[in-house]
C-alpha positions as CSV (number, residue, x, y, z in Angstrom):
1,M,46.0,6.9,37.9
2,E,43.6,8.8,36.2
3,S,45.7,9.3,32.6
4,V,46.8,5.7,32.4
5,R,42.7,5.2,32.2
6,K,42.4,7.4,29.6
7,K,45.5,6.4,27.9
8,L,44.2,3.0,27.7
9,Q,40.7,4.4,27.1
10,D,42.1,6.2,23.9
11,E,43.9,2.9,22.9
12,L,40.9,0.8,22.9
13,A,39.1,3.3,21.2
14,A,41.4,3.4,18.3
15,L,41.9,-0.1,18.2
16,E,38.2,-0.9,18.2
17,D,37.6,2.4,15.1
18,E,40.0,-0.2,13.2
19,L,38.5,-3.2,13.6
20,H,35.2,-1.6,13.4
21,F,35.7,0.8,10.4
22,K,38.7,0.6,8.6
23,L,39.5,-2.5,8.6
24,P,36.5,-4.2,6.9
25,R,37.0,-1.7,3.8
26,E,40.3,-2.7,3.4
27,I,39.2,-6.3,3.5
28,Q,36.5,-5.6,1.1
29,K,38.0,-3.3,-1.2
30,A,41.2,-6.2,-1.8
31,R,38.3,-8.9,-2.0
32,E,37.1,-6.5,-5.6
33,F,40.8,-7.2,-6.7
34,G,40.0,-10.8,-7.4
35,D,41.5,-14.1,-6.8
36,L,41.7,-14.5,-2.8
37,R,44.3,-16.7,-2.5
38,E,47.0,-14.1,-4.6
39,N,45.7,-11.1,-2.9
40,A,48.6,-10.1,-0.2
41,E,46.6,-7.0,0.1
42,Y,43.5,-9.2,1.7
43,K,46.1,-11.4,3.2
44,A,47.6,-7.9,5.4
45,A,44.0,-6.9,6.2
46,L,43.4,-10.3,7.3
47,E,46.6,-10.6,9.4
48,R,46.2,-6.6,10.9
49,Q,42.5,-7.7,11.9
50,S,43.9,-10.3,13.9
51,I,46.7,-8.5,15.6
52,V,43.6,-5.3,16.3
53,Q,41.6,-8.4,18.4
54,A,44.4,-9.8,20.0
55,R,45.9,-5.9,21.2
56,I,42.3,-4.9,22.5
57,A,41.8,-7.7,24.5
58,Q,44.8,-6.9,26.0
59,V,44.3,-3.9,26.5
60,R,40.8,-4.5,28.2
61,Q,42.3,-6.4,30.6
62,R,44.9,-4.3,31.7
63,L,42.3,-1.8,31.9
64,G,40.2,-3.8,34.5
65,E,43.5,-4.3,36.3
66,V,44.4,-0.4,36.5
67,E,40.8,0.4,37.4
68,S,40.5,-2.4,40.4
69,I,43.6,-0.4,42.1
70,D,42.4,0.5,45.4
71,I,44.5,3.5,46.7
72,S,43.1,3.2,50.1
73,K,44.1,-0.6,50.2
74,L,48.0,0.2,49.3
75,P,50.5,0.1,52.0
76,T,51.4,3.2,54.3
77,D,54.9,1.3,55.7
78,R,56.0,-0.4,52.9
79,V,57.0,0.3,49.0
80,A,54.0,-0.2,46.4
81,Y,52.5,1.6,43.8
82,G,52.7,5.3,43.9
83,S,55.8,5.4,46.3
84,T,58.9,7.8,46.2
85,V,61.7,5.8,47.5
86,V,65.2,7.3,47.6
87,L,68.3,4.5,47.1
88,Y,71.5,4.9,48.5
89,D,73.5,2.9,46.0
90,I,76.0,1.0,48.1
91,D,78.3,0.3,45.2
92,T,78.8,3.9,44.2
93,E,77.8,5.8,47.4
94,E,75.1,8.0,45.3
95,K,71.6,8.4,46.3
96,I,68.9,7.7,43.4
97,T,65.3,8.9,43.7
98,Y,62.7,6.3,41.9
99,R,58.8,6.8,42.1
100,L,57.1,3.7,41.6
101,V,54.2,3.8,38.6
102,T,52.4,1.4,35.9
103,S,54.1,0.4,32.9
104,E,52.1,2.8,31.5
105,E,53.9,5.3,33.3
106,S,57.3,4.3,32.9
107,D,59.8,6.8,32.4
108,P,63.1,5.4,33.9
109,E,64.7,8.5,32.3
110,N,62.8,11.0,35.0
111,G,62.7,8.7,37.3
112,K,59.6,6.3,36.8
113,I,60.3,3.1,37.2
114,S,57.6,0.5,36.5
115,T,56.6,-1.9,39.7
116,V,56.6,-4.7,37.1
117,S,60.7,-3.6,36.4
118,P,63.4,-5.6,38.2
119,I,64.1,-2.6,40.9
120,G,60.3,-1.6,40.9
121,Q,59.5,-5.7,42.3
122,A,62.3,-5.3,43.9
123,L,61.7,-3.0,46.3
124,M,57.9,-3.6,46.7
125,G,56.7,-4.8,50.5
126,R,60.0,-3.5,51.5
127,E,60.5,-0.2,54.1
128,E,63.0,2.2,54.9
129,G,66.3,1.1,55.9
130,D,65.9,-2.3,54.1
131,A,68.9,-3.9,52.0
132,V,67.6,-5.1,48.2
133,K,69.7,-6.3,46.1
134,V,68.7,-6.4,42.7
135,K,69.5,-8.6,39.3
136,T,69.7,-5.9,36.1
137,P,71.0,-6.9,32.8
138,K,74.5,-4.9,33.6
139,G,74.5,-7.4,36.8
140,F,73.8,-6.9,40.6
141,R,73.3,-4.0,42.2
142,N,73.5,-3.0,46.0
143,F,70.6,-0.6,47.4
144,E,69.4,0.6,50.9
145,I,66.2,2.1,51.5
146,Y,67.5,6.2,52.7
147,R,63.6,7.4,52.3
148,L,60.5,6.2,51.5
149,T,57.6,8.2,51.0
150,T,54.2,6.6,50.0
151,I,51.3,7.8,48.5
152,H,49.3,8.2,51.1
153,E,52.2,10.9,52.1
154,G,53.0,12.3,48.5
155,E,50.6,13.4,45.5
156,D,49.0,10.8,43.1
């Protein structure tokens, strides 16, 4: 969780540096070229300024959400953030292991899926032994929760 917080704080610092230092210099430099109506550099800098302001708002909101996660209030017997879930794929008869993480930590190739991904959403709140049907871009997949290890039992 700390790495997510750090990643968001680093992005926020870089965006604020761009907004308060880099972009004002670019805007000032573009103004020196004269006619602002025909000035592509000026228009591009203003557009980038708007994008950066919107992203700062998003990052601040996400940072607040991440900081409000109280690990002690996560369930000890159901799938939630930080759980490691071994799924039995009923159709392929294979076992797949996933760890549920935030969207910033998501790395499906390495078994880390976001709690807001289709599979992550379908698993949230479920228990060991539950059957889960998940709609994915490639169609429906049928799983059984073979084993569940919550964040309280595993490592953070």
